[in-house]
Every structure is written in C-alpha cells, then in structure tokens.
C-alpha positions, 0 to 999 in steps of 0.5 A: 236441353237435349243430351247427345253423349254421356261418359262416366269413368270410375263413377258409381257403379261404372268402373271403366270409361262408359259411354252412352251415345243418345244419338243411337236412338235415332228417331226414337224419342222415348226409351226405358232404362232397365236393369236389376236393382243396384245395377246403376240406372239412377246413376245415369241420372246422377251423372247427368245432374253432376255434369251440369250442376256438380251435385247428384240427382238426389239431395242425399248423395254428394258428388264426392261420394259417387267415386266407384268402389270398383275403381283402382286407386290410380283411376280418376273419377270423371263425367263428361256430357255433350248436349244441345241447347238452342241449336248450339252444342256444348261439352262439359267435363267435371270431376269430384273431389277425390283421393287417388294414389300418388304417382310417385311413392306411397300414400294418397293425394287429394284432388279438388273438384274441377270443371270445364265448359266448352262450346263446340263449333265447326272449327273446334272448341271454344272455352266458356268457363274453367272453374267450378264456380264459373261453370256453375254460373254459366250453366244456370245462365244457359239452362235458366234453372237451378238444381232444385228446379231441374229436379222438379221439372226435367229430371225427377228422382225417386220419391220426388215426382210429386214435389212440383205438384204439391209445392206451395205458392212460394216454391211454385213462384220461384220455378214459374218466374224463371219459366215465364220470364216475369221479371218484366212484370216485377219491374212494372210493379216497382216502376208503378211504386216509384211513380206513386212515391214520386207523386206523393212527394210532389203532392206533399211538397206542393201542399207545403208550398200552398200553406207557406203562401197562406201563412205568409199572407194571413199568418194563420194555418187553420184556414180552409182552402175556400176560406183562404180564397174568400179572404184573398178576394175580400183583401184584393177588393179592399186594396183595389178600393184603397188604390182607387181612392189614392188615384183620385187624390193624386189626380186632384193634386196633379191638377193643382200642380199643373195649374201652378206650373202654368202660372209660373210659365206665363209669368216667365214668358212675360218677363222674357218678352220684356227683356227680348223687346229691349234687346231688339231696340238695341239691335235696330240702333246698331243696324241703322248705323251700318247702312252707309257702309252697306251702300258703298259695298253694293257699288263695289259688288256691281263693278265686280259682277261686270268684270265677272260677266266680261271674263268669258270674252277675255278668256276666249281672246286669251285662248285664241292667242295661246293657240296661235303661239303654240302653232307657230312654235310647233311649225318651227319644231317640225321644220327642224325635225324634218331636217334631222330625219332626212339626215338619219335616212341617208345613214340607214341607206348606207347600212342597207347596202353593207348587208349584201357582202355578208349574205354568203357567210350567213347561208353557211351558218344556216346549213350548219344549224340544220345539221346540229339540230339533227344531231341534237336528240342523239346527243341528248340521248347519249348524255342522258344514257351516260349519266344514267349509266353512272347513276345505276353503277353507283346504285348497284354498289349501294345495293350490294353493300346493303345486301351484305349488311342485311345478311350480317343482320340476318345472322345476328337475328337468328342467333338472338332468336335461338337465345330467346327460344332457349330462355323460353324452354327454361320457363316452359314448366312455369304454367304447371308450377303455377297451376299446382301452386293455385291448387295449394293456395285454394287449399290454404284459403279453404283451410284458412277460412275453416280455421277462422270459422273454428276460431270464431266459433270457439270464442263464441263457445267460450262466451256461451259457457259463461252465459250457461254458467250465469243462466244456471245460477239465475235458473236456481234463483228463479226456481227457488223463488217459484217454489216459494210463491207456489207454496204461498199460492197453495196455502192461499188456495187451500184457504180459499176452499175453506172460505167456499166451505164457510159460504156453504155452511151459512145456509146448511142446517141439521137434517139438510143434505150437504151439497158436497158429501150428502151427509144430513149431520153437520157436527163441525161447520166451517167458519170464515177466516179473518186473515184470508183476502181474495186479493192475496190469492190473485196476487199469488197467482200473478206472482206464480205466472210471472216467476214461471215466465221468467224461469221459462225464458231462462230455460229457453235461453239455455236450450238455445245455447245448448242447441247451438253448441250441439251444432258445433260438435267437436269444438271446445271453447277452451281451445281458443289459443290452439285455433289462434296458433293454427290460424297464425300457422295457416296464414303464414303458409298462405302468405308464403304461397302467395309470395311464391305466386307473385314470383311465378306471376313475374316469371309468367310476365317475363315468359310472355314478354319473351314470347312477344319479343320472339314473335317480334324477332320472327316478324323482323326475320321475315321482313329481313328475308323479304328485304334480302329478296327485294335487294337481290331482285333490285341488283339483278335489275340494275345489272340488266339496265347497265348492259342495255345502256352500254349497248345504246351508247355504242350505237349513238356514237356512230352517228356523231363525229368524233370531235363533237362526241364530248357534250361540252364541245358539241354544245359550245360549237352549236352555241357559237353557230347559233349566236353568229347566225342570230347576231347577223339576222338581228342586225339585218332585221334592225337595218331594214326596220330602221330604214323603213321606219326613218323613211316613214318618219320623213313622210310624216314630218313633210305632211305635218309641215303642210298642215301646220302652215294652213292652221296658222293662217286660220288662227290669225284670222280668229284672234283679230275677230275675238279682240274686236268682240272683247272691246265692244263688250267692255264698253257695254258693261261700263268698265273704263279700260282693260286695267280696271277690268283686271283690277276688279277681276282680281277681286271676284273671289270676294263676291260670295262673302260680300253678297252674304254680308249684304244679305245678312244685314238686310235679313237682320234688319227685317227680322229686328223690325218685325220682332219689335212690332210683334213684341210691342203688340203682344205686351200691349197692356201687359204687366210683370208678375211676382215670379218668386211667389208663383214658384213657391206655390208650384213647389208646394203643389209638387211636394203634395203630389209626390207624397200622394204618389208615394202613398199610391205606390205603397198601396199598389205594391201591396196589392201586387204582392197580394195578387202574386200570392193569390196567383201562386195560391191558385197555381199551387192549388191546381197543381195539388189537385192535379197531383191528387187526381193523378195519385188517385189513379196511379196510387190505386194501380200501384197498390193493386199491382203490389198486392194491396187488393182483395185477393192479396195477389201482386201483378207478377203473381197474377201473370204467373197464375195465368201461366199456371192456368194454361199449364193446368188446362193442358195437364187436364187433357192428359189427366182426364184421359189417364183417370177416365175423367175422374180427376181435374186439376184447378188452381186454388183461388181462395185467400191464404190466412194472414199474410201468407202468399197464395194463388199458385197452389193446386187442388183437384176436383173428384168426379166421384164425390163431386168435391174439390180437395188439395192435391196432397190428399191424392194416393200414390198412383193418383199423384203419379198420374197427376204429376206426370200430366203436369210435367208434360204440360209444363214442358209443352207450354214452355216450349211453345213460348219459345223462351230462353228455357228449353224443356225438350228432355225429361227423365223419370225415375220410377213411379209407374209401379204404383199404377194399375194396368189400365192406368199404366196403359193410359200413362204410356199412351200419353208418353208416346204422344209426346214424341210428336213434339220431339221431346226426349223422355227417359224412364227408369222402371221395372214394369214389364209393360213399359219394356213391351210397349216402348221399343227403345231401351237402355239396358244396364248390366251389373258385373263384378267389374262394374256395370255396362250399358247398351241401347236395344232398339226393337223395330 
C-alpha cells in the first residue's frame, strides 16, 4: 500500500483543508516529518490510519476525539486518502461522529460516522463500499491486515515500535498467518485429521464386522484371531470328511437304485415285446385278406400309365388342329379388314383434296400471329405498369393516412412524457428523505440496542443485589462458625503445648537444665491431661480449613458481583421499570420510522417504475420519430414511382392500335387468330397423317393375306402326319380305341394315390413279416416277470437315495456357510490389517501435523517458523551492521511449559557475553535497532513472496532519539538502503542528524489558525 494524496479538514491540529501530496517526493523514497512538539506530526499518521480503518494510530485516541479545536462549529471533520495497491488506485473518504451547528436555527446536531471507498479508473470512479462496516471489511480484504497488525508492521506509533519484536508466539502467529498465507497448511492439517478419523472409523467398523462373523460362527467372542483361524480350518476339515462320507453312502444307494431301475426296465421290455408280437399276427391276417384287391388295382394302374404315355402324341395332334383352325379364321378376318381399309383410304383422299381451298386464309392468320407476337411484350408491360400504378397510388394513400396517425400518436406521447416528468420531479426529494430516515433508524436501532442492554443489565443488577444480600447473610453465618472452630482450635492447640511440656517433664530431674528455659529448678512439672486427644486437634484444624474455604468462596462470589456492578456504573437494579418504559418508547419510535421507511420504499419503487416508464416512452418516441421519417421517405419514393409509370404508359400506347389498347380486346382477338390457325393446322395435320396411315394399313393387310395363304398349306400337311403317328402309338400301347384312351386319360389324376396305396400295402406287409420274425427270435425262451414286485423294489431304492441326498445337501450347505464365513473372516481380517497399516502411517502424520510431537508444533506453525527464520536471517544482516556485530536474532526453539504455544518467540545472542537472552531484556536503543531491522526485513520478505499483502510503505514515529551517534548513522544508512527496493519510509523525529542525512522532509508548522504542511527537497 503506497499513499498518493492525503487531505485533512478540521482534523486534529489542522483547521482548514490540508493536502499532503506524496507524489511531490518524486524519486525520493524516504522522508522526515519534522516540526515542533504538538505541531501535528503524529496526526498525519492518525489521519492515514483513520482513513483506512476508522481508528487513529494510537489505541488511546478515538476517531471522534480527533475533531479539531480550531474548527468552526459549522465545519465538517473529514479525511480522504488516495493510495495505490497492486497497481490499482483507490480513494477513501471518511468522517467521524461529530457535533456541528444546525444549518437552520440554534443548537447542534449529531452526525454519524460515514465512509466511502472508490476504485479510480481511467473512466472515472467505481464505488466499492458506502457504509462504515462495508468499507472496513473491504479495506481489510484489500490490505489483508487488521488495525493492530497494521500498527505493528507498517505504521508504528510512539512507544509501540518494539511490539512486533517482543510479542509472544500467539500474537506473532496471527500476523505471520496473514503475511505468509498459511491457511493452506491449516487445511492440510484438517484434511489429515479428517482422513485419520475416517480410517479409524473404518477400522472400528471392520473390526466389529470381523467379530460379528466370529460370534455368528462360534458364539464365542473371547477367541483370538489365530484361534479363530485354527477352529475354522478344523471345522472345515470335519465338514469335508462328513461330506465325503455322505457322498460315498449316496453313491452306494445310487447303484442299488440303478440296478432296480434296470430290472424294471427289462421286465417292462419283455412285457411290451409279447404284446407287440400279438399285434403283428393280427396285422398280417388283415394284410393277406386285401391281396386280390391289390392285384386288380395294379391292372388298372397299367392302363392309366399307357394312356398317360400316349397323351403327348394326342396333345401334338390337337395343337396342330387348333393352329389350322385359327389360321383359317385369321385369313377370313384379314380379307374383311383389307376391304374396309380400302374404303377408308378413298375417304381420306377426298379430304386431302379439300385442304387446298383453305391455304390462302391460313397464310393471313399466320401474318396476324407474327404482328400480335411483336405487340405482346409491350401489351404485357402496359398492363403491368397500369396495375403497378394503381397499386402504388393505393399505397401512397395508405402511407399518408399512417403518417397522419403517427403524427397524432407522437403528440399524445409527448404529452404523456411531460406528465411523467412532472410526477418524477414531485418525487425528486424522496432519496434525501430516505437517507435522513435511515440515519434516524440507525440512531433508533443503536438507542434500542443500548436501552435493551441497560434493561438486561438492570435486571441482572437487581438479581445481583438479591445475591449480595443472601451472600452477606451467609458470610455472617460462616464467619461466626469460623470464629467458633478457631476458638476450639486455639484451646486444643494450647492443650497440645501442655502435652508437649508434659513429655519434656517426664525426663526432667532436679539439677538438670530445662531445654526450654534453662532453669535447674523445677518446682511445678507439667502433667498429662486425660481429656486431650490429638485426633481432636487434627479434626479442629480440618474444620478451620473447611470453614475458611467456605468463607473465602462466599467472599470471592461477593467480590465478583461487586466487580460486575462496578463495570456497570451508572445503572441501578431498581430502575427496571424505567428502562422497560424507555424500551417501549424507543421501540414505538423505531416501528414508526420503519413504517415510514416502508412508505418511502414504496415511493421509491413508484419513482423507479416511473423512470422505467419514462425510459420506455422515450424509446417509443424515438421509434415513432424513426417511423415517421421512414413513412415520409416511403411517400416520396411512391410519388416518384407514380410519375415514372405515367411516362412509361404514354410511350407504350403509341405502339399499340387504339382498338387493341384494352387488354381484354387485345387478348380476345389474339386468341381468336391463334385458335383459328391452330384449328386449321391441326385439321391439316390430321388429314395428312390419316391418309398416310390408311395407305400403310392397306399395304400391311395385302402382305398379311399372302403370308396366311402360305401358312394354311403347311399346317394341313402337318395335321395329316400327326394323326398317323397317334394311331400307330395307340395300337402299340394296347389301347383298343380312342374312346378307351379318353376313359383312362380322365382317371390319370388318381395315379399318385393308387401308387401310394400299393406301395403302403407292400411296405406294411414286408415290415409286419420282418417284425414278427424279429420278435419271435427275441422272445425265444423268454418268460414274463412279476413287474409289481420289481417296481416296489425300485420305489424303496429311490426313497433311500432321496433321504441320502437330503442329508448330503444339509452337510454341504453347512460346509458352504462355514466356507462363506471363513472367506468373509479372511476378507475382513485383510481389510482390518490394511486399515491399521494405513492408519499407522496416516495417523502418525496427522498427529505430527496437529502438534502431537516432541516440539508440540503444528504443521502450520512449523511453516510459520520457517517463514520467521527467513525474516530473522534478513534482519540479522542489518542488525549486525547497526550493532557492530554484537547482536544476532534467533528463534527460540525450546518447548514452552504446559500446553502453551511456542516456536515463534525471539531471543538475541550477545557477542559480548556469549549468552543468549530474551529480546525483552534489550535496552531502549537496542530494542529500537532490533525492531527496525526486523520491520525492514519483514517488508522485504513479504514483498519478494509476491503475495496478496503489499508492504511497500512504512511509517515510524520517534525512537531514533534513543540511539548514540554511531548507531544513528548505521540506522540511517540501513534506511537509505531501502530506497533500492522502492519502499516509501516516513519518519517522525526531532533528531537533527536525520534532517541532515535525509534530503526530503515534510515540515509541519503550527500556527494559531491550525497547522500547515510543506514538502522540502534538498537536492
């Protein structure tokens, strides 16, 4: 963060508007702020801090108290700061809560604190935040430091320069976390912890599932894993042996059952064979009875096959006869067609002669057709132009009407917009009213909150008064009890001393010196008391201690209550009703204000709606303007088009005769000419085509008549030959005459059925004879068996086999279940081992990252310690130079006592003593040099990290006065070296050497009209 311009008005020592333009420094990066005590040097730092955070640079100064005493009652206190951060320029404006004179009338009015933040761009300002809270959040987000860290790192006020140096580990951690962006490492810690918990949960779930398997299988949760494995293996072996035994038993029964089934099958087969033999005998008897019929059927089949073989010859004879008949009929028809064609040809010869008289009229029609074809395009153009002219005239009238209508709409829209503007003007003050109302609501809410707190506190104070009253009474009781037990204790303690004296007196004789008083005479020796018991003294001491503790607890409770009441000074527990009434009154006012706010919000919505409506009207007005312009242009274009069409129509009329200028007359006459010509040409074409066609037909019929005559002679010869061949073949096949041929020819469709019937009969006879011989051979010497007895034996064998199978299934299922449990056991055991191994590694890593290690340092703190080591290493370069090699910083690596956080505290090695000591033991000058070296190193390291925090500015308020001349020279030299890094350093100091060594200074001059500032550059 680099300041560019600071303005202060009515702030601290500055009465009027005071502007400090840091760009006047030019290339100078270090400057001294000089001036007399009280001139307002530290106020500059306060103004920068107030602009950024809303609080001054010193914790004991409030922003509201910084209003200038020089300022007039009407002047407003305000601070603005323009600064650059990450190559962007920002502008912040802030004013504290203040009392100013009313603009009208007498008296003062209170203004709440205000703040606004802008980003300055080439095009203007961009509002980022506009409330005190939002500006504070946004500035901390931009700078990534809070006000306390800002004071420790960038703007170090008087007396607080060594705060960063001597802060404890926890305070340094908060600063370094923001500077080093170590939230990632914190997330790593949390992620490892989450994974550790997940693994632990998975392991526990798996372990529970593992023992569920063990308990399910063995009903014993005291077994170890090796014992479980051994018992599983033994049980599986037993079940396998039992299963093998059952399988052997089943195999034996299966063999018995198979043998019985085979016996039944053999008996059933013999029974079936005897029955089949009987059926075959019956079938043979039936087949032999049908044999004569089959012989007659064979004779009939032979005649039918002879007729079938003669059929092709008969077919040839028939086809030749049919062709001969068809050819005779064709000759007769051709002869008749020839006579008809000759008559038709004579008719068309006469039509051809009649065409000659009509040729002259047709030529006239052709000439007229050519003339009309020349005029047709012009006529079409004329018709099109006339139609277009009428269309454009109609369009011109429509556009003219539309133009007048839109002019009317434009006037109405203008009146509506004027009305909307008047209504908006009436609502123009609504924003200001709302702003003042929000201020009032904010004030009411703060008052409501304060009254609510006071009411709560007064109720608590009332309860505290009751508690104090009860505690006072209890205290008096406890005090009286304590006095009583102390009196008993004193009496018993005195008796104890007498008992001790009696012990001494037992061994004391006349003439012996008393070990207490030294006297050799002992006239009255002490004696033991029969009433004293040591247990009574111990009990009395215990009673005194218990009563003292009880009394102390009551007194502590009373002290806490009294302390709490002192914190709420000004409030009285008896004012509950007063604050309740005040709360009711404030709540009523707040509700009234919120109701008014709701009304104003509705007015704002109305205003916004009116603005939107006005915007729409303006857009509509622009659209109407554009539409009127377009309509006017369209009217002008239509007018030009009409004039052009009138000219073209006049020119076309000169080429068309007056009698044909009407399109309907032109087209009617044109069509008549075309129709007459077309009719003549069609008739001419028809006559010529018909004459030629008929001439060709006569020639064709003459040639065909000659061809048919030749074909008749040939077919007559073929028919006589085919008839001779048919008769010879009939005699050869054994058919008596043509009638017998036709009789059997009608029955040839039955040949397949007869052949099938004869074939089936012969096959059945053969199969029956063969089957009988086979069965007789097979049953030779065979006897029928008792099938019922054999079936009973088979059923008993199957029942025994089924029982054995059920037993084996039970044993097998038991074994399968045991195997499943064993496999699940092995799987869960492997999972548990995997989770435990993974947990062993990840758990150690997670515990280490969360600080469960020898050094009790978390992963994030370890990174922060490394970051601090880097800063310390850079700081030692300057510190060794400023202290002539005497002091060297280091990070304290010892564990803190108890559970305290450690690892980020600093200590210093003193070369003179050879000892390491805490930085808090350094003197004022030594602390200043060490703190300066640390601050410069911190800025360098953070800047090099290119993180989100920019530390390219540092302000130091005093501290150089504690240095001797040599140390001062070295400190100045170190500060001058920072210019190489481009860092801006501002120093408030009265040390003359600084003014001499540093060429740039900001002089602050105090006057009776407030202080003034001016940059002075000594080149």
